C-alpha positions as CSV (number, residue, x, y, z in Angstrom):
1,M,-0.3,0.1,-0.1
2,K,1.3,3.5,-0.9
3,T,2.3,6.4,2.4
4,L,2.9,9.3,3.0
5,K,5.7,11.0,4.9
6,V,4.4,12.8,8.1
7,N,6.0,15.4,9.8
8,I,5.1,16.4,13.3
9,V,7.4,19.7,14.4
10,T,6.6,22.1,17.0
11,P,9.0,24.8,17.9
12,D,10.0,22.7,21.2
13,G,11.4,20.5,18.3
14,P,9.6,16.6,16.3
15,V,6.6,14.9,17.9
16,Y,6.1,12.8,15.2
17,D,7.8,11.0,12.5
18,S,6.1,8.0,10.3
19,E,5.1,6.5,7.2
20,V,1.6,6.4,7.3
21,E,-1.4,5.3,5.2
22,M,-4.3,8.1,5.8
23,V,-4.5,11.4,8.1
24,S,-6.8,13.1,9.1
25,T,-7.5,16.2,11.4
26,K,-9.4,19.0,11.7
27,A,-8.3,22.3,9.8
28,Q,-10.1,25.7,9.7
29,S,-12.0,24.9,6.4
30,G,-13.3,21.8,8.1
31,E,-12.1,18.3,8.6
32,L,-9.3,16.8,5.9
33,G,-8.5,13.4,5.1
34,I,-5.6,12.8,3.1
35,L,-3.9,10.2,1.1
36,P,-1.0,9.6,-1.0
37,G,-1.2,11.6,-4.4
38,H,-3.2,14.4,-2.9
39,I,-2.8,17.9,-3.8
40,P,-0.9,20.2,-3.0
41,M,-2.3,22.7,0.0
42,V,-1.5,24.2,3.6
43,A,-4.3,25.0,5.5
44,P,-4.4,26.4,8.7
45,L,-5.0,23.5,12.5
46,Q,-8.2,23.9,14.7
47,I,-7.1,22.9,18.0
48,G,-7.7,18.6,17.3
49,A,-6.5,15.0,17.1
50,V,-4.4,14.8,14.0
51,R,-5.2,10.7,13.3
52,L,-2.7,8.9,11.2
53,K,-3.4,5.2,10.3
54,K,-0.7,2.9,9.7
55,G,-0.9,-0.5,8.9
56,G,-4.8,-1.3,10.4
57,N,-4.0,1.1,13.9
58,T,-4.4,4.4,14.3
59,E,-2.2,6.8,16.6
60,L,-3.4,9.8,17.7
61,V,-1.0,13.6,18.5
62,A,-3.1,16.3,20.5
63,V,-2.3,19.4,18.5
64,S,-3.0,22.8,19.3
65,G,-3.3,25.0,16.4
66,G,-0.7,25.8,13.8
67,F,-0.2,24.9,9.8
68,L,-0.5,22.1,7.7
69,E,1.3,21.1,4.4
70,V,0.1,18.2,1.8
71,R,2.4,17.5,-0.9
72,P,1.9,14.2,-2.6
73,E,4.1,12.3,-0.8
74,Q,4.8,14.4,2.8
75,V,2.6,16.2,5.1
76,T,4.1,18.3,7.4
77,I,2.3,19.6,10.3
78,L,3.9,22.9,12.1
79,A,2.1,22.9,15.2
80,Q,2.0,25.5,18.4
81,S,2.3,22.8,20.5
82,A,1.9,18.7,20.1
83,E,1.6,15.5,22.0
84,T,1.3,11.7,21.0
85,A,-1.3,9.9,22.9
86,E,1.1,8.1,24.9
87,A,3.0,11.3,25.8
88,I,0.2,13.7,28.0
89,D,0.3,13.7,31.6
90,V,-3.5,12.9,32.0
91,Q,-3.5,14.6,35.6
92,R,-1.6,17.6,34.4
93,A,-4.1,17.9,31.6
94,K,-7.1,17.9,33.8
95,E,-5.8,20.4,36.2
96,A,-5.7,22.5,33.5
97,K,-9.2,21.9,32.5
98,G,-10.4,22.1,35.9
99,R,-8.6,26.1,36.2
100,A,-9.7,27.1,32.7
101,E,-13.2,26.0,33.8
102,N,-13.0,27.8,36.9
103,R,-11.2,30.9,35.0
104,M,-14.5,31.4,32.7
105,Q,-17.2,31.0,35.4
106,A,-15.3,34.3,36.9
107,Q,-15.6,36.5,33.2
108,K,-13.5,39.3,34.1
109,D,-13.8,40.5,30.5
110,D,-14.2,39.1,27.5
111,V,-9.9,38.9,26.3
112,D,-9.9,36.5,30.0
113,F,-13.0,34.5,29.0
114,R,-11.4,33.7,25.3
115,R,-8.0,32.9,26.7
116,A,-9.9,30.8,29.1
117,E,-12.1,29.0,26.3
118,L,-8.9,28.1,24.7
119,A,-7.4,26.7,27.4
120,L,-10.1,24.3,28.1
121,K,-10.3,23.5,24.2
122,R,-6.5,22.5,24.1
123,A,-7.1,20.5,27.8
124,M,-10.3,18.7,26.5
125,N,-8.6,18.1,23.6
126,R,-5.0,16.5,25.4
127,I,-7.6,14.2,27.6
128,N,-9.5,12.7,24.7
129,V,-6.1,12.0,22.4
130,S,-5.2,10.4,25.6
131,E,-8.1,8.2,26.5
132,R,-8.7,7.7,22.5
133,N,-12.4,8.9,22.6
134,F,-12.1,10.2,18.9
């Protein structure tokens, strides 16, 4: 079966580098499924999971936004942050979720509320990826 080379990179360094059969993720414009031979494109990503299908298994990587660059035989994701499901500290993510929920209830102003909302989305994404709830 044909494969794509996938690289997921953050400012802290590479997070994932492998050959996969399919990449599925959420861009700002909607859900994307990428197979070998896909047309070249660039798209901004939402906070969400990148699903990487490889040999009948699906690997998950939690990303907190960034950009996706697709070429016919390679996908590069430049993410603000990214963690494989195995690397996620679930307890830390749950604590971050609780802090974000508390800040949202305080609702001091729109800026703080939006920041707390984004922190909540990132924490929920990490928890869902670690528990494979996708």
